[in-house]
Steps between C-alpha positions, in 0.01 A plus 500: 500500500551700186335824611647830395668674796268799448182292538300622798286243679202537728375249755156337458308264729156344523315229692244268341268226620475223241180314412409172330477681165812593302555877520769744397737633760372844393275624220734793434804487276782543750851432366763377743871429518496270803194350671454272800179318591484398867241235599356529852196284581412220255673362188431683172560410138665757272558511128399659172127427538504194275774302675455508877716215634760695699401580854614673816458362850472730802844646566612463136612788280494502117743732320441652155700740285394736223133464421151635546302426817184462292647185341527311831192299602415342835243264654457287811669162493228355725140604435361718776839567660560860397871569483633844588803628312705818520692639206800730503655633182719764347333690217637760258476854629350596162200276579447676834529842336241398237253372763543810715495728191829662603 
């Protein structure tokens, strides 16, 4: 990783239930350094919203580096089988300070 040693990171997590319609991981612009998507119940597709061919099975974890959570899209692989995912990420401390108005 080519982070500056002085970069301060904060931990971020969320849980989401996917549907049969493509949706963003989050509607907010949330930058991240490292992000993991853990799939728990049913398989889910993930991608950029236009291309949705990659998928996670229950027990799988997808790893991403340097991006924006808003750019990741998800949907159920099998109609009616709502997949549950959990996301963990490291985000810049400056983002947290901006959100909290510190």
